[in-house]
N, C-alpha and C positions, 0 to 999 in steps of 0.2 A: 516576572517578565514585565517589561514596560508595554502597556497597551497602545502607546502612541507610535510604535514602530512595528513593522511586520515581524511575524514569528516564522521560523524556518523549520520545515518538516522533511522527512525522507520516507518514501513509500517503496514497496516492492511489488512487482508483477511477476508471478510465477506460473508457468504453464506446465502441465503434466504430460504432454506428448499426445494426448487424446482430445485436445481442443478445450480442455477444462482449465479454469483459472482458480488459483487459490484465493479464497475470500474469508474474512472473519465476519462474525455477526457482532456488531458493536454492543458492548456491555453498558456503556455510558453515553449520555447526551454529548454532542448533538447526534441526531440520527440513531438513537438508541434502538436496538433490535434490527436494524437494517444491515445488509451486507456492505462491506467496504474492503479495500485493499489493506493488507497489513502495513503499518507504518506509525510514525510518531515524531515527536519533536527531537531535534538534534541537541545533544548535550555539549556543554563547553569543552573544548579540546578534542572534539570528535569530528572526523570527516563525514561528509554526507553519505559516502559509500558504507562506512562502518556503522553509521546510524541506521541505515536501511537494513543491513544484515542483522544488527542487534535487535531491532524491532521485529523483524521477521522471526527470529529465534524466540523472542519473548512471547509473541502473540500466537505462534503456530507450532513451535517446537522444531521447525525445520531449519537446518543449517543451509545457508545459501553460499554461492560462490559466483565469481565472474560477473559482478554487476555491470550492466551496460546501460548507459543513459538513454531513457525514453524521452524525457523532456522536463522543462521547468514550467510549473503551473502557478500563475501569480495573479489571477483575476481577484480583485479585492473582495468580492462577495461570495467566493467559493466556499468559505467556512463561516457559519453564522456567529462564531465566537469572537473572531478578530481577523485581521488581514494575515492570512497564512500563505506562505510561499512553499509549495511542495516540489522537491526534486525527486523525480521518480526513476527507478532503475528496473530493468528486466533482469531477473536473477535466476540462475540455474540452481535447482535444488540438489543437495547431496543425498537426500532420501525423500520418500513420500509418506513418512510416518507422521501424520498430522495430529496434534493435540493442542487444544485451546489453552491459552494461558494469559496472564497479565490482564490487559483491557478487553480481551475477547471473550464473549459468552460462548462462542463456538468457532470452529475453523474447519473448512472443508474445501475440496475442489468442486467447483460448480460448473456444470455443462452448459446450461442455458442462462448464463449470466445476463444476456441481452434483455431477458424478460423480467429480471429482478429489479426492484427499485433500489439502486445503489446510492450510497452516501456520497456527498460532495459532488465532484465532477468525474467520478470514477468510470462511468461509461466511456467518456471521451478518452481518459487515460488508457484504459484497456484496449480500445480501438487503435490508439496510437502505438501501443506496444505490439499489437498484432501486425501492424504495418511494418514495424522494424523487424519482427521475426520473419515475416514473409520476404523481406528484402535480402535476407542472409543468404 
């Protein structure tokens, strides 16, 4: 990828109905070992929704459905590697059978995520997703 232009990623926010959010523990830098939302870079020919669902499945084993836009996060310093624009969806899980895979060292539903040091700007993203969920 060309480092002179922004990279585009897609992330998923998944709630379990008990106020917990699905997080992965990052296997690789940046923020290695910290919790983050499942997500990753979009592949050529892939929609952002398809990328969010693919990354969710690869990193957590969960099939997602009904992606609903939470927002676009484009602050240039949000990722220390490069300028990454993340398109984030709230996704409904088809199951709650979580198993870590791909770039995730672990994956689990976390109740008190507010107290965890989350990677990137994921505190803000989850807060925005909660607001959308509550407006429903």
